[in-house]
C-alpha positions in Angstrom: -24.3 -15.5 -16.7 -22.5 -17.9 -14.0 -22.5 -16.8 -10.6 -23.3 -19.0 -7.8 -24.2 -18.6 -4.2 -23.9 -20.7 -1.1 -24.7 -19.6 2.5 -22.2 -20.1 5.4 -23.1 -19.3 8.6 -26.1 -16.9 7.8 -23.6 -15.0 5.0 -24.5 -15.2 1.6 -21.3 -15.6 -0.7 -21.7 -14.8 -4.5 -19.1 -16.3 -6.5 -19.0 -14.6 -10.1 -17.2 -17.2 -12.4 -17.1 -14.8 -15.6 -13.6 -13.1 -17.1 -15.0 -9.8 -18.1 -17.9 -8.4 -15.6 -19.5 -5.9 -17.8 -22.9 -3.8 -18.3 -24.5 -6.6 -19.5 -23.7 -9.2 -16.5 -24.2 -5.9 -14.0 -28.1 -6.0 -14.5 -28.4 -9.6 -13.7 -26.2 -9.6 -10.6 -28.1 -6.3 -9.6 -31.4 -8.3 -9.8 -29.7 -11.4 -7.8 -28.5 -9.3 -5.0 -31.7 -7.4 -4.7 -33.6 -10.8 -4.6 -31.3 -11.9 -1.6 -31.9 -8.5 0.2 -35.8 -9.1 -0.1 -35.3 -12.3 1.4 -33.8 -10.2 4.7 -30.2 -11.4 3.8 -28.1 -8.2 4.4 -24.5 -10.1 5.1 -23.4 -10.4 1.5 -19.8 -11.3 0.4 -18.8 -10.9 -3.5 -15.9 -13.5 -4.9 -14.2 -11.7 -7.9 -11.2 -14.1 -8.0 -12.3 -15.3 -11.4 -12.5 -11.7 -13.1 -9.8 -10.2 -15.2 -11.8 -7.4 -16.0 -15.1 -5.7 -14.3 -16.0 -2.1 -16.0 -17.6 1.1 -14.3 -21.1 -0.3 -14.8 -20.5 -3.5 -12.7 -18.4 -1.5 -10.1 -21.6 0.7 -9.9 -23.8 -2.3 -9.1 -21.5 -3.1 -6.4 -21.5 0.4 -4.8 -25.3 0.8 -4.8 -25.7 -2.5 -3.4 -23.5 -2.0 -0.6 -25.2 1.4 0.4 -28.6 -0.6 0.4 -27.3 -3.1 2.6 -25.7 -1.0 5.0 -28.7 1.1 5.3 -30.3 -2.5 6.3 -27.5 -2.8 9.3 -25.7 -5.3 6.9 -22.2 -5.1 4.9 -21.3 -6.4 1.4 -17.4 -7.5 1.6 -15.2 -8.4 -1.5 -12.5 -11.1 -1.7 -10.2 -12.5 -4.6 -9.0 -9.5 -6.9 -6.8 -10.0 -10.1 -4.2 -7.3 -11.0 -6.5 -5.7 -13.3 -9.3 -5.8 -10.7 -7.4 -4.4 -7.7 -6.1 -1.5 -10.4 -9.8 -0.6 -11.1 -10.4 -0.3 -7.2 -7.4 1.5 -6.6 -8.0 4.2 -9.4 -11.2 4.8 -8.6 -10.3 4.6 -4.7 -13.4 2.0 -4.2 -10.6 0.1 -1.8 -11.5 2.6 0.5 -15.3 1.9 0.8 -15.2 -1.9 0.4 -13.7 -4.2 3.0 -11.8 -7.0 0.9 -10.5 -10.0 2.1 -7.8 -12.8 0.9 -10.4 -15.8 1.7 -14.1 -16.6 1.7 -13.4 -17.9 5.6 -11.9 -14.7 6.7 -14.9 -12.5 4.9 -17.2 -14.7 6.5 -15.6 -14.6 10.2 -15.7 -11.0 9.8 -19.0 -10.6 10.4 -19.1 -12.0 13.8 
């Protein structure tokens, strides 16, 4: 799976570089996010700008991670929705749960 990570001012940014984020990718992604939290990093941004589709399992991974990271005083923010992904968040009403931003700079700055 192609997920890149960079650190900007203490914020961990994960870019999901796959077209279809499904159950297969969700398990590995969950592991990567858990590893980051195990290192004491609780300010997370996930960039979904390359994803044309995410399934409910992948969305569930984001929700579980959000719960874990907020329980530690951190947060998980999202950027880069394509139309189909935006529709998924609207249909499931997850847009009410996650803070979303247009750019990584905006998302990173929101933590300060």
